ZAKE-556180 format. One record per atom (N, C-alpha, C): residue in one letter; atom name; x, y, z. Coordinates in nm, 3 decimals. Layout:
<pts>
- residu | atome | px | py | pz
- A | CA | X | Y | Z
...
</pts>
This chain:
<pts>
- residu | atome | px | py | pz
- F | N | 0.088 | -0.123 | 0.004
- F | CA | 0.017 | -0.004 | 0.009
- F | C | 0.080 | 0.142 | -0.010
- T | N | 0.051 | 0.226 | -0.064
- T | CA | 0.108 | 0.347 | -0.069
- T | C | 0.067 | 0.425 | 0.062
- E | N | 0.147 | 0.530 | 0.112
- E | CA | 0.139 | 0.593 | 0.213
- E | C | -0.005 | 0.659 | 0.196
- A | N | -0.050 | 0.711 | 0.103
- A | CA | -0.189 | 0.797 | 0.091
- A | C | -0.282 | 0.728 | 0.122
- V | N | -0.275 | 0.577 | 0.050
- V | CA | -0.408 | 0.471 | 0.076
- V | C | -0.405 | 0.465 | 0.212
- M | N | -0.280 | 0.409 | 0.275
- M | CA | -0.295 | 0.364 | 0.393
- M | C | -0.346 | 0.480 | 0.485
- S | N | -0.314 | 0.603 | 0.485
- S | CA | -0.365 | 0.711 | 0.542
- S | C | -0.504 | 0.744 | 0.536
- G | N | -0.578 | 0.713 | 0.414
- G | CA | -0.696 | 0.732 | 0.366
- G | C | -0.779 | 0.629 | 0.443
- L | N | -0.718 | 0.502 | 0.456
- L | CA | -0.780 | 0.365 | 0.524
- L | C | -0.814 | 0.404 | 0.663
- V | N | -0.683 | 0.431 | 0.746
- V | CA | -0.660 | 0.503 | 0.849
- V | C | -0.787 | 0.587 | 0.879
- D | N | -0.798 | 0.689 | 0.821
- D | CA | -0.892 | 0.813 | 0.844
- D | C | -1.047 | 0.754 | 0.833
- A | N | -1.055 | 0.638 | 0.733
- A | CA | -1.194 | 0.599 | 0.720
- A | C | -1.235 | 0.510 | 0.842
- L | N | -1.144 | 0.408 | 0.874
- L | CA | -1.163 | 0.327 | 1.004
- L | C | -1.173 | 0.422 | 1.118
- M | N | -1.132 | 0.525 | 1.121
- M | CA | -1.124 | 0.593 | 1.247
- M | C | -1.282 | 0.691 | 1.252
- I | N | -1.336 | 0.758 | 1.152
- I | CA | -1.446 | 0.788 | 1.089
- I | C | -1.540 | 0.675 | 1.169
- V | N | -1.547 | 0.557 | 1.100
- V | CA | -1.656 | 0.462 | 1.135
- V | C | -1.658 | 0.427 | 1.284
- A | N | -1.517 | 0.395 | 1.346
- A | CA | -1.510 | 0.374 | 1.487
- A | C | -1.571 | 0.495 | 1.575
- V | N | -1.512 | 0.621 | 1.525
- V | CA | -1.566 | 0.742 | 1.621
- V | C | -1.749 | 0.738 | 1.606
- A | N | -1.774 | 0.719 | 1.474
- A | CA | -1.920 | 0.727 | 1.469
- A | C | -2.000 | 0.606 | 1.530
- G | N | -1.966 | 0.504 | 1.534
- G | CA | -2.017 | 0.384 | 1.575
- G | C | -2.014 | 0.395 | 1.724
- L | N | -1.909 | 0.463 | 1.771
- L | CA | -1.919 | 0.481 | 1.958
- L | C | -2.004 | 0.561 | 1.982
- V | N | -2.013 | 0.659 | 1.904
- V | CA | -2.088 | 0.784 | 1.926
- V | C | -2.251 | 0.759 | 1.912
- I | N | -2.268 | 0.714 | 1.800
- I | CA | -2.414 | 0.658 | 1.775
- I | C | -2.438 | 0.555 | 1.899
- S | N | -2.373 | 0.447 | 1.915
- S | CA | -2.412 | 0.334 | 2.007
- S | C | -2.441 | 0.397 | 2.179
- R | N | -2.368 | 0.496 | 2.199
- R | CA | -2.366 | 0.576 | 2.312
- R | C | -2.488 | 0.662 | 2.305
- Q | N | -2.551 | 0.714 | 2.216
- Q | CA | -2.627 | 0.792 | 2.202
- Q | C | -2.777 | 0.769 | 2.275
- F | N | -2.813 | 0.631 | 2.279
- F | CA | -2.939 | 0.589 | 2.326
- F | C | -2.927 | 0.501 | 2.452
- R | N | -2.781 | 0.532 | 2.509
- R | CA | -2.776 | 0.442 | 2.624
- R | C | -2.767 | 0.581 | 2.726
- A | N | -2.801 | 0.575 | 2.844
- A | CA | -2.801 | 0.682 | 2.952
- A | C | -2.646 | 0.683 | 3.003
- H | N | -2.581 | 0.784 | 3.006
- H | CA | -2.449 | 0.826 | 3.032
- H | C | -2.438 | 0.966 | 3.087
- R | N | -2.359 | 0.952 | 3.185
- R | CA | -2.317 | 1.096 | 3.294
- R | C | -2.263 | 1.194 | 3.196
- I | N | -2.316 | 1.321 | 3.191
- I | CA | -2.228 | 1.410 | 3.126
- I | C | -2.116 | 1.470 | 3.221
- D | N | -1.990 | 1.457 | 3.135
- D | CA | -1.892 | 1.505 | 3.207
- D | C | -1.876 | 1.642 | 3.216
- T | N | -1.916 | 1.742 | 3.321
- T | CA | -1.933 | 1.882 | 3.305
- T | C | -1.788 | 1.955 | 3.336
- D | N | -1.675 | 1.893 | 3.359
- D | CA | -1.567 | 1.964 | 3.363
- D | C | -1.514 | 2.030 | 3.222
- R | N | -1.412 | 2.079 | 3.215
- R | CA | -1.349 | 2.156 | 3.121
- R | C | -1.317 | 2.053 | 3.017
- R | N | -1.341 | 1.904 | 3.014
- R | CA | -1.262 | 1.807 | 2.924
- R | C | -1.359 | 1.766 | 2.825
- W | N | -1.451 | 1.821 | 2.804
- W | CA | -1.558 | 1.759 | 2.695
- W | C | -1.502 | 1.817 | 2.579
- W | N | -1.421 | 1.902 | 2.558
- W | CA | -1.390 | 1.963 | 2.407
- W | C | -1.218 | 1.878 | 2.367
- V | N | -1.193 | 1.791 | 2.462
- V | CA | -1.068 | 1.702 | 2.403
- V | C | -1.091 | 1.624 | 2.281
- A | N | -1.187 | 1.530 | 2.267
- A | CA | -1.194 | 1.432 | 2.188
- A | C | -1.231 | 1.517 | 2.034
- P | N | -1.307 | 1.609 | 2.046
- P | CA | -1.335 | 1.662 | 1.898
- P | C | -1.210 | 1.758 | 1.857
- V | N | -1.127 | 1.819 | 1.958
- V | CA | -1.015 | 1.866 | 1.919
- V | C | -0.913 | 1.791 | 1.865
- V | N | -0.888 | 1.639 | 1.910
- V | CA | -0.818 | 1.564 | 1.864
- V | C | -0.849 | 1.548 | 1.737
- L | N | -0.970 | 1.499 | 1.704
- L | CA | -1.018 | 1.439 | 1.563
- L | C | -0.980 | 1.551 | 1.496
- G | N | -1.014 | 1.688 | 1.518
- G | CA | -0.989 | 1.802 | 1.431
- G | C | -0.831 | 1.790 | 1.389
- V | N | -0.749 | 1.773 | 1.491
- V | CA | -0.610 | 1.776 | 1.436
- V | C | -0.574 | 1.653 | 1.366
- I | N | -0.621 | 1.570 | 1.374
- I | CA | -0.589 | 1.452 | 1.305
- I | C | -0.640 | 1.483 | 1.147
- A | N | -0.768 | 1.541 | 1.126
- A | CA | -0.800 | 1.581 | 0.984
- A | C | -0.711 | 1.672 | 0.948
- L | N | -0.671 | 1.772 | 1.030
- L | CA | -0.616 | 1.895 | 0.999
- L | C | -0.466 | 1.842 | 0.924
- R | N | -0.419 | 1.744 | 0.976
- R | CA | -0.259 | 1.684 | 0.963
- R | C | -0.237 | 1.666 | 0.822
- E | N | -0.351 | 1.609 | 0.730
- E | CA | -0.370 | 1.576 | 0.622
- E | C | -0.388 | 1.700 | 0.522
- P | N | -0.272 | 1.683 | 0.415
- P | CA | -0.267 | 1.766 | 0.317
- P | C | -0.384 | 1.750 | 0.233
- G | N | -0.409 | 1.818 | 0.143
- G | CA | -0.512 | 1.829 | 0.019
- G | C | -0.672 | 1.818 | 0.054
- M | N | -0.691 | 1.853 | 0.162
- M | CA | -0.817 | 1.904 | 0.232
- M | C | -0.900 | 1.954 | 0.115
- I | N | -0.833 | 2.035 | 0.031
- I | CA | -0.886 | 2.137 | -0.075
- I | C | -0.849 | 2.069 | -0.190
- D | N | -0.911 | 2.043 | -0.309
- D | CA | -0.880 | 1.984 | -0.424
- D | C | -0.786 | 2.098 | -0.518
- A | N | -0.685 | 2.107 | -0.534
- A | CA | -0.605 | 2.161 | -0.610
- A | C | -0.662 | 2.199 | -0.746
- G | N | -0.731 | 2.115 | -0.800
- G | CA | -0.794 | 2.123 | -0.933
- G | C | -0.907 | 2.193 | -0.949
- H | N | -0.934 | 2.213 | -0.831
- H | CA | -1.101 | 2.283 | -0.802
- H | C | -1.100 | 2.372 | -0.671
- P | N | -0.986 | 2.443 | -0.649
- P | CA | -1.009 | 2.504 | -0.505
- P | C | -1.128 | 2.575 | -0.509
- P | N | -1.213 | 2.657 | -0.585
- P | CA | -1.337 | 2.718 | -0.509
- P | C | -1.436 | 2.649 | -0.463
- A | N | -1.472 | 2.546 | -0.565
- A | CA | -1.572 | 2.431 | -0.539
- A | C | -1.524 | 2.366 | -0.426
- S | N | -1.420 | 2.340 | -0.409
- S | CA | -1.372 | 2.235 | -0.304
- S | C | -1.381 | 2.295 | -0.161
- A | N | -1.341 | 2.464 | -0.164
- A | CA | -1.348 | 2.510 | -0.028
- A | C | -1.506 | 2.533 | -0.011
- L | N | -1.592 | 2.563 | -0.117
- L | CA | -1.736 | 2.546 | -0.077
- L | C | -1.793 | 2.437 | -0.028
- L | N | -1.752 | 2.314 | -0.107
- L | CA | -1.806 | 2.219 | -0.038
- L | C | -1.764 | 2.172 | 0.110
- L | N | -1.616 | 2.202 | 0.155
- L | CA | -1.595 | 2.178 | 0.304
- L | C | -1.654 | 2.288 | 0.391
- A | N | -1.670 | 2.408 | 0.341
- A | CA | -1.753 | 2.519 | 0.438
- A | C | -1.904 | 2.466 | 0.445
- A | N | -1.949 | 2.368 | 0.349
- A | CA | -2.078 | 2.339 | 0.362
- A | C | -2.114 | 2.198 | 0.474
- E | N | -1.977 | 2.130 | 0.442
- E | CA | -1.967 | 2.012 | 0.533
- E | C | -1.952 | 2.073 | 0.670
- L | N | -1.887 | 2.144 | 0.694
- L | CA | -1.847 | 2.205 | 0.843
- L | C | -1.997 | 2.265 | 0.892
- L | N | -2.059 | 2.333 | 0.803
- L | CA | -2.176 | 2.390 | 0.865
- L | C | -2.307 | 2.278 | 0.869
- I | N | -2.287 | 2.189 | 0.805
- I | CA | -2.367 | 2.059 | 0.822
- I | C | -2.347 | 1.987 | 0.963
- G | N | -2.221 | 1.978 | 0.955
- G | CA | -2.154 | 1.909 | 1.080
- G | C | -2.208 | 1.981 | 1.235
- V | N | -2.193 | 2.144 | 1.213
- V | CA | -2.248 | 2.209 | 1.334
- V | C | -2.377 | 2.218 | 1.344
- A | N | -2.455 | 2.199 | 1.249
- A | CA | -2.600 | 2.210 | 1.261
- A | C | -2.627 | 2.079 | 1.306
- T | N | -2.603 | 1.970 | 1.260
- T | CA | -2.616 | 1.840 | 1.351
- T | C | -2.585 | 1.827 | 1.467
- G | N | -2.455 | 1.859 | 1.512
- G | CA | -2.437 | 1.854 | 1.650
- G | C | -2.524 | 1.958 | 1.746
- V | N | -2.570 | 2.064 | 1.675
- V | CA | -2.674 | 2.175 | 1.767
- V | C | -2.798 | 2.107 | 1.777
- G | N | -2.827 | 2.038 | 1.656
- G | CA | -2.960 | 1.957 | 1.674
- G | C | -2.956 | 1.839 | 1.757
- W | N | -2.866 | 1.781 | 1.758
- W | CA | -2.831 | 1.668 | 1.839
- W | C | -2.850 | 1.696 | 1.975
- A | N | -2.774 | 1.794 | 1.996
- A | CA | -2.759 | 1.860 | 2.138
- A | C | -2.917 | 1.879 | 2.201
- W | N | -2.985 | 1.948 | 2.134
- W | CA | -3.105 | 2.014 | 2.166
- W | C | -3.217 | 1.882 | 2.145
- T | N | -3.203 | 1.785 | 2.111
- T | CA | -3.274 | 1.690 | 2.116
- T | C | -3.259 | 1.566 | 2.195
- T | N | -3.144 | 1.576 | 2.283
- T | CA | -3.110 | 1.503 | 2.360
- T | C | -3.181 | 1.528 | 2.493
- R | N | -3.224 | 1.434 | 2.572
- R | CA | -3.288 | 1.455 | 2.693
- R | C | -3.162 | 1.461 | 2.799
- I | N | -3.184 | 1.539 | 2.906
- I | CA | -3.093 | 1.554 | 3.032
- I | C | -3.185 | 1.569 | 3.157
- W | N | -3.120 | 1.489 | 3.274
- W | CA | -3.186 | 1.519 | 3.375
- W | C | -3.088 | 1.487 | 3.469
- T | N | -3.129 | 1.522 | 3.593
- T | CA | -3.043 | 1.513 | 3.720
- T | C | -3.077 | 1.384 | 3.812
- A | N | -2.978 | 1.340 | 3.859
- A | CA | -3.021 | 1.215 | 3.935
- A | C | -3.013 | 1.273 | 4.093
- A | N | -3.054 | 1.169 | 4.172
- A | CA | -3.082 | 1.221 | 4.302
- A | C | -2.963 | 1.284 | 4.371
- D | N | -2.838 | 1.217 | 4.312
- D | CA | -2.695 | 1.249 | 4.377
- D | C | -2.632 | 1.359 | 4.313
- G | N | -2.711 | 1.428 | 4.216
- G | CA | -2.688 | 1.562 | 4.162
- G | C | -2.602 | 1.554 | 4.046
- A | N | -2.567 | 1.403 | 3.990
- A | CA | -2.501 | 1.380 | 3.863
- A | C | -2.621 | 1.438 | 3.750
- V | N | -2.562 | 1.472 | 3.610
- V | CA | -2.634 | 1.485 | 3.515
- V | C | -2.638 | 1.371 | 3.427
- W | N | -2.718 | 1.346 | 3.352
- W | CA | -2.720 | 1.219 | 3.267
- W | C | -2.797 | 1.274 | 3.147
- S | N | -2.745 | 1.220 | 3.049
- S | CA | -2.809 | 1.243 | 2.902
- S | C | -2.866 | 1.102 | 2.833
- R | N | -2.953 | 1.125 | 2.728
- R | CA | -2.983 | 0.995 | 2.637
- R | C | -3.073 | 1.062 | 2.522
- G | N | -2.991 | 1.019 | 2.394
- G | CA | -3.075 | 1.071 | 2.294
- G | C | -3.200 | 1.022 | 2.279
- S | N | -3.291 | 1.103 | 2.208
- S | CA | -3.442 | 1.088 | 2.174
- S | C | -3.453 | 1.031 | 2.046
- R | N | -3.573 | 1.024 | 2.016
- R | CA | -3.606 | 0.996 | 1.875
- R | C | -3.586 | 1.113 | 1.765
- A | N | -3.615 | 1.236 | 1.840
- A | CA | -3.580 | 1.337 | 1.748
- A | C | -3.441 | 1.329 | 1.709
- S | N | -3.349 | 1.298 | 1.809
- S | CA | -3.210 | 1.236 | 1.770
- S | C | -3.165 | 1.179 | 1.670
- I | N | -3.248 | 1.069 | 1.642
- I | CA | -3.255 | 0.977 | 1.485
- I | C | -3.242 | 1.065 | 1.391
- A | N | -3.383 | 1.150 | 1.404
- A | CA | -3.398 | 1.196 | 1.277
- A | C | -3.290 | 1.339 | 1.262
- V | N | -3.244 | 1.376 | 1.346
- V | CA | -3.126 | 1.478 | 1.327
- V | C | -3.011 | 1.421 | 1.253
- W | N | -2.971 | 1.283 | 1.310
- W | CA | -2.872 | 1.195 | 1.232
- W | C | -2.894 | 1.188 | 1.115
- T | N | -3.005 | 1.129 | 1.072
- T | CA | -3.052 | 1.087 | 0.930
- T | C | -3.028 | 1.213 | 0.860
- A | N | -3.096 | 1.323 | 0.893
- A | CA | -3.111 | 1.423 | 0.810
- A | C | -2.933 | 1.488 | 0.783
- G | N | -2.863 | 1.472 | 0.881
- G | CA | -2.718 | 1.499 | 0.860
- G | C | -2.634 | 1.421 | 0.779
- I | N | -2.682 | 1.305 | 0.785
- I | CA | -2.614 | 1.200 | 0.684
- I | C | -2.688 | 1.233 | 0.566
- A | N | -2.820 | 1.219 | 0.511
- A | CA | -2.859 | 1.257 | 0.406
- A | C | -2.804 | 1.375 | 0.365
- L | N | -2.779 | 1.463 | 0.418
- L | CA | -2.736 | 1.596 | 0.363
- L | C | -2.572 | 1.562 | 0.310
- R | N | -2.505 | 1.528 | 0.401
- R | CA | -2.357 | 1.463 | 0.372
- R | C | -2.358 | 1.402 | 0.228
- A | N | -2.456 | 1.308 | 0.227
- A | CA | -2.449 | 1.219 | 0.118
- A | C | -2.468 | 1.292 | -0.027
- A | N | -2.566 | 1.401 | -0.006
- A | CA | -2.590 | 1.478 | -0.122
- A | C | -2.522 | 1.570 | -0.141
- L | N | -2.420 | 1.628 | -0.047
- L | CA | -2.279 | 1.714 | -0.059
- L | C | -2.200 | 1.625 | -0.141
- F | N | -2.188 | 1.509 | -0.093
- F | CA | -2.060 | 1.447 | -0.143
- F | C | -2.109 | 1.402 | -0.297
- A | N | -2.229 | 1.362 | -0.346
- A | CA | -2.283 | 1.357 | -0.468
- A | C | -2.249 | 1.472 | -0.557
- A | N | -2.288 | 1.589 | -0.501
- A | CA | -2.278 | 1.729 | -0.570
- A | C | -2.118 | 1.722 | -0.625
- G | N | -2.059 | 1.718 | -0.523
- G | CA | -1.892 | 1.723 | -0.542
- G | C | -1.860 | 1.599 | -0.643
- A | N | -1.895 | 1.492 | -0.624
- A | CA | -1.846 | 1.390 | -0.737
- A | C | -1.894 | 1.462 | -0.889
- A | N | -2.023 | 1.507 | -0.890
- A | CA | -2.076 | 1.556 | -1.025
- A | C | -1.992 | 1.652 | -1.055
- L | N | -1.929 | 1.741 | -0.979
- L | CA | -1.865 | 1.832 | -1.022
- L | C | -1.709 | 1.804 | -1.045
- G | N | -1.689 | 1.715 | -1.029
- G | CA | -1.556 | 1.644 | -1.044
- G | C | -1.443 | 1.678 | -0.926
- V | N | -1.504 | 1.718 | -0.814
- V | CA | -1.412 | 1.742 | -0.694
- V | C | -1.370 | 1.640 | -0.623
- R | N | -1.247 | 1.612 | -0.611
- R | CA | -1.190 | 1.543 | -0.521
- R | C | -1.196 | 1.516 | -0.368
- Q | N | -1.282 | 1.465 | -0.300
- Q | CA | -1.329 | 1.478 | -0.183
- Q | C | -1.254 | 1.394 | -0.072
- D | N | -1.185 | 1.407 | 0.026
- D | CA | -1.072 | 1.350 | 0.101
- D | C | -1.158 | 1.339 | 0.210
- T | N | -1.123 | 1.203 | 0.308
- T | CA | -1.203 | 1.164 | 0.421
- T | C | -1.176 | 1.283 | 0.531
- S | N | -1.054 | 1.323 | 0.539
- S | CA | -1.040 | 1.423 | 0.624
- S | C | -1.124 | 1.532 | 0.646
- A | N | -1.189 | 1.598 | 0.551
- A | CA | -1.313 | 1.667 | 0.544
- A | C | -1.427 | 1.620 | 0.621
- L | N | -1.427 | 1.493 | 0.595
- L | CA | -1.566 | 1.426 | 0.656
- L | C | -1.533 | 1.409 | 0.799
- L | N | -1.397 | 1.383 | 0.857
- L | CA | -1.331 | 1.372 | 0.984
- L | C | -1.340 | 1.502 | 1.056
- L | N | -1.309 | 1.617 | 0.998
- L | CA | -1.318 | 1.732 | 1.063
- L | C | -1.455 | 1.790 | 1.065
- A | N | -1.557 | 1.748 | 0.982
- A | CA | -1.689 | 1.772 | 1.007
- A | C | -1.760 | 1.701 | 1.132
- L | N | -1.697 | 1.551 | 1.144
- L | CA | -1.751 | 1.470 | 1.249
- L | C | -1.682 | 1.563 | 1.403
- A | N | -1.556 | 1.608 | 1.389
- A | CA | -1.515 | 1.686 | 1.503
- A | C | -1.605 | 1.820 | 1.536
- A | N | -1.654 | 1.884 | 1.427
- A | CA | -1.753 | 1.995 | 1.463
- A | C | -1.858 | 1.940 | 1.509
- T | N | -1.931 | 1.838 | 1.455
- T | CA | -2.050 | 1.773 | 1.513
- T | C | -2.024 | 1.783 | 1.668
- L | N | -1.924 | 1.683 | 1.703
- L | CA | -1.920 | 1.653 | 1.836
- L | C | -1.870 | 1.760 | 1.922
- L | N | -1.812 | 1.865 | 1.902
- L | CA | -1.795 | 1.985 | 1.951
- L | C | -1.886 | 2.081 | 1.996
- A | N | -1.974 | 2.084 | 1.873
- A | CA | -2.106 | 2.169 | 1.909
- A | C | -2.188 | 2.101 | 1.986
- R | N | -2.216 | 1.983 | 1.996
- R | CA | -2.272 | 1.873 | 2.076
- R | C | -2.268 | 1.887 | 2.251
- S | N | -2.131 | 1.846 | 2.233
- S | CA | -2.050 | 1.839 | 2.357
- S | C | -2.066 | 1.981 | 2.454
- G | N | -2.028 | 2.084 | 2.364
- G | CA | -2.033 | 2.209 | 2.444
- G | C | -2.170 | 2.240 | 2.498
- I | N | -2.272 | 2.236 | 2.388
- I | CA | -2.425 | 2.282 | 2.415
- I | C | -2.458 | 2.174 | 2.531
- L | N | -2.419 | 2.024 | 2.536
- L | CA | -2.470 | 1.979 | 2.642
- L | C | -2.427 | 2.004 | 2.778
- A | N | -2.278 | 2.049 | 2.770
- A | CA | -2.207 | 2.086 | 2.914
- A | C | -2.283 | 2.207 | 2.976
- W | N | -2.320 | 2.294 | 2.862
- W | CA | -2.375 | 2.433 | 2.917
- W | C | -2.521 | 2.394 | 2.963
- R | N | -2.586 | 2.305 | 2.885
- R | CA | -2.737 | 2.292 | 2.931
- R | C | -2.711 | 2.199 | 3.076
- A | N | -2.596 | 2.149 | 3.101
- A | CA | -2.597 | 2.059 | 3.229
- A | C | -2.532 | 2.167 | 3.354
- Q | N | -2.496 | 2.271 | 3.326
- Q | CA | -2.444 | 2.332 | 3.422
- Q | C | -2.558 | 2.468 | 3.437
- A | N | -2.675 | 2.468 | 3.364
- A | CA | -2.772 | 2.581 | 3.350
- A | C | -2.814 | 2.584 | 3.506
- P | N | -2.836 | 2.725 | 3.531
- P | CA | -2.903 | 2.742 | 3.679
- P | C | -3.040 | 2.676 | 3.696
- G | N | -3.059 | 2.595 | 3.812
- G | CA | -3.179 | 2.530 | 3.854
- G | C | -3.175 | 2.388 | 3.788
- R | N | -3.035 | 2.356 | 3.722
- R | CA | -3.011 | 2.232 | 3.674
- R | C | -3.047 | 2.093 | 3.764
- A | N | -3.006 | 2.130 | 3.898
- A | CA | -3.006 | 2.013 | 3.997
- A | C | -3.167 | 1.998 | 4.042
- A | N | -3.250 | 2.093 | 3.988
- A | CA | -3.402 | 2.105 | 4.019
- A | C | -3.501 | 2.047 | 3.922
- V | N | -3.459 | 2.051 | 3.795
- V | CA | -3.513 | 2.023 | 3.688
- V | C | -3.460 | 1.952 | 3.610
- T | N | -3.549 | 1.872 | 3.510
- T | CA | -3.491 | 1.799 | 3.407
- T | C | -3.499 | 1.903 | 3.288
- G | N | -3.410 | 1.886 | 3.204
- G | CA | -3.388 | 1.970 | 3.087
- G | C | -3.473 | 1.889 | 2.977
- A | N | -3.573 | 1.963 | 2.920
- A | CA | -3.632 | 1.901 | 2.810
- A | C | -3.576 | 1.909 | 2.695
- A | N | -3.578 | 1.798 | 2.604
- A | CA | -3.536 | 1.790 | 2.496
- A | C | -3.625 | 1.854 | 2.386
- H | N | -3.603 | 1.870 | 2.242
- H | CA | -3.707 | 1.949 | 2.174
- H | C | -3.809 | 1.814 | 2.155
- G | N | -3.938 | 1.888 | 2.175
- G | CA | -4.069 | 1.813 | 2.172
- G | C | -4.109 | 1.760 | 2.290
- D | N | -4.039 | 1.790 | 2.395
- D | CA | -4.096 | 1.754 | 2.539
- D | C | -4.162 | 1.891 | 2.588
- V | N | -4.287 | 1.880 | 2.615
- V | CA | -4.381 | 1.975 | 2.647
- V | C | -4.348 | 2.045 | 2.794
- V | N | -4.325 | 1.989 | 2.897
- V | CA | -4.282 | 2.034 | 3.013
- V | C | -4.185 | 1.966 | 3.099
- P | N | -4.105 | 2.013 | 3.138
- P | CA | -3.989 | 1.966 | 3.203
- P | C | -4.045 | 1.919 | 3.335
- R | N | -3.966 | 1.778 | 3.377
- R | CA | -4.024 | 1.699 | 3.466
- R | C | -3.943 | 1.710 | 3.579
- L | N | -3.985 | 1.698 | 3.725
- L | CA | -3.887 | 1.689 | 3.818
- L | C | -3.765 | 1.582 | 3.814
- A | N | -3.686 | 1.622 | 3.871
- A | CA | -3.567 | 1.514 | 3.878
- A | C | -3.601 | 1.364 | 3.897
- R | N | -3.560 | 1.283 | 3.818
- R | CA | -3.593 | 1.140 | 3.809
- R | C | -3.478 | 1.053 | 3.784
- K | N | -3.498 | 0.928 | 3.754
- K | CA | -3.390 | 0.876 | 3.695
- K | C | -3.477 | 0.830 | 3.566
- E | N | -3.404 | 0.847 | 3.453
- E | CA | -3.461 | 0.824 | 3.341
- E | C | -3.488 | 0.661 | 3.311
- P | N | -3.602 | 0.627 | 3.259
- P | CA | -3.641 | 0.491 | 3.230
- P | C | -3.532 | 0.454 | 3.142
- A | N | -3.485 | 0.309 | 3.146
- A | CA | -3.424 | 0.225 | 3.081
- A | C | -3.468 | 0.190 | 2.932
</pts>
């Protein structure tokens, strides 16, 4: 294998592994880490993505830059939507927990569909699209989601009231989320 093929393969495997881990955790209740480390994993993914040369196709710089910008916007929008459709609640011990909702599935589905359409548009334009752009967008998604969840978890009154996800009508008193 050449170095470029191996690098692309490693990036693709990393994207699949991270996405699989994130999606599988999304529907299990897990404690929100409200300290300042919530940004570490997305930043590491971003650095890994940015280490690769050729994120912008040298043969089509304007179109390639536009596709990358759109990919990042979709990533941030997906992260924001995911964060606001995630249910959060406070346990009796004061720990803040979260779990994705059915609306979170819709957000992920829309994000994947938009990315597929973006990839198809790039392919139709003849723009070479690198996996590092997808990895960078995944980092943007995770950074937006983690930041908003950390903010929601630290909101005033967090200990007394469950944070509503999009579609919830009334916040409920603190309780353990059903399995």
